[in-house]
C-alpha positions, 0 to 999 in steps of 0.5 A: 498495480498498486503494489508497482507504485508503491515499490517505485515509490520505495526504490525512489526514496531510498535512492534519493534520501527521501523520507526517515526509516518510518516511511520507507517501513510503511511502504515496504509493508503496503509492497509486502501485503500487496503482494501476499494478497496477490499471490494468496488471492488473500491474506494469510491467516495470522496476518487477520488473526494478528491485526486485533480485529483491524482486517477481516477476512475478504468474504466478510459481508461487511467488506467493500466489494475490490472493485470499489475501491482499489480504483479508489485507492489507486487515484488516492495513490497517484495523487499523494505521489504527484504531491509528493513529487511535486514537494520535492521538486518545489523545494 
């Protein structure tokens, strides 16, 4: 669900020529990471290893359950999307 929201935001940004290349890359990376997580059930090992310790394995006890943070993250993305669209419409 989050990947679809990010993908729709990326598509809209590209079609409407909103944002710059850094925005498009950030959204594209978010979509890619979401699809990788969905496809494999976890991020591939090479991403976790090359993250410099900022990404940990899913079974790490310090991780918050996905049932907790995914709905919160979805809410934050929807609020950001609404603010983004509102800002563009009222410019």
